[in-house]
N, C-alpha and C positions, 0 to 999 in steps of 0.2 A: 439493568438489566445487559448482559454481554454478548455480542455479536459478533460476525464478521464482518473485515473492511476490505477492501481492495484499494491501494494508494498508486497515483503516478502524476507525475509533474503537471502540474496545471500551464497549462498551455495560456496564454493573452486574449484569446478568447473562448474561454471557458464562460459559458452562460451561469447567470448568478443563481444558485441554488433551486434548478432547475428540479421536478418530484417527476415520479415514472407516473402518477396523476394526469399531469400536467401534457407529457407526450415522452411517451417511452421511449419511440425512436429517437429523437432526442436529446435524451440523457446516455440511450448507449452510444450514438453518435461521439457526440462531446467528449463521454471516457475513450474511446477509440482513439479519435486524433489527438489528445493527449497522450494517449501511450505509445503512440507511432512519431510522438514529436523527443522534445528533449528528454536525455537519462537522468533521473535524480541525480545523481552522482557517483564518484569509486565506491566500492564495496568498501573500502574501510572510512571513510568520510561518511557514507550513511551510518555504519555500525556506529561509527562514533557518537551521532547526534544522537542517535535513538540511547544510547549509553548517560549520556548528558541527561534524558528526559525521563530517564528510566535507571536510576543507577543498580537496581539490583539484576539487570540483565546479564544472562550468559551467552556467550553464542559459541555455536557448537557448529561445527560442517559435517557431512555426510552426502553421500553419493543418493539421490533421490535421481529414480530413472523415466518419471512426469511430471511436467506440473502439476501442482495440487488445483489451477482452476483453469478451465475450458479456454475462458480469456488468454489465458498466458500462454498458452501451450506452444509456441515461436521459442519462449525463451529456453535458453540452453541449460544454463546453470540454475539451479533451484537448490544449493546444496548448503547453504549458510541459514541458521534458525536461530531461534533463541531457546533454552530451556531453563525451568524452574521451577517454583513450587507450584501450588494447583490454582493461586491466587495472582502468579507473575503471566504477566501479556505474554504472548505468544505472537512474533514477526515473523515471517520468512522474506528471504530476499529474492527476487527474478533478476537474472541480471545477465548480460551477455558483456564477452569480451570485459570483462569485470568491471561494468558500467551498469548501476542499477537501475535497472527499466520499471520495475512493481513490487509492491511491498505489499504482502499480505499480513494483515493482524487481526488474531483473534484472542477472546479471553481479553478485551480491552471494551472500555464504557467509552460510550459515542465521547462522553463531555473531555476524557481524556487524547481525544483525535484533534480537537484545535492546536494545540500550543505542537503539537506533531507536523500537521498542515503548515503551519505561519513558519516552524524552522526550515522545513524543505521546502516550501511552496508546492507543497500537495494539492491535487485533488483527490477525496476522497469517494467512493463507492460505497453507500451501503451495501452491503449485499442482499438484506430484508428486504429494505422499502425499492430498493432502487432508485435511491436519491442522492444526488450531488452533494455533497458537503465541502465547506471550503474553509480555511481557520480566519 
């Protein structure tokens, strides 16, 4: 089943796979701390890394007036996203000053996110279960 996920750079203090059942506040604080920490990388580097993992991705830039997620309302640039067929994953990059701070993913299987998290050193938030996943 395909769900929606948010990804940020994993912090050194990130808890090991907390779940929403354990402590929702701890999960959200861990994600917020990571979001406010180190950026994932430059737009070009992040796009290239995702392209290596998903060779059929095609990147498209368009002007978007507001962030697709309330958690990312402070990010100024959500203009880069992927386009493709019905089965292709969709990634949207949230950036400030050319540095990607968050990646939103949809139409992607949870099992496909492990390689993404490992390649980019990310913490993944499953938006359905509010569980934090790591690579």
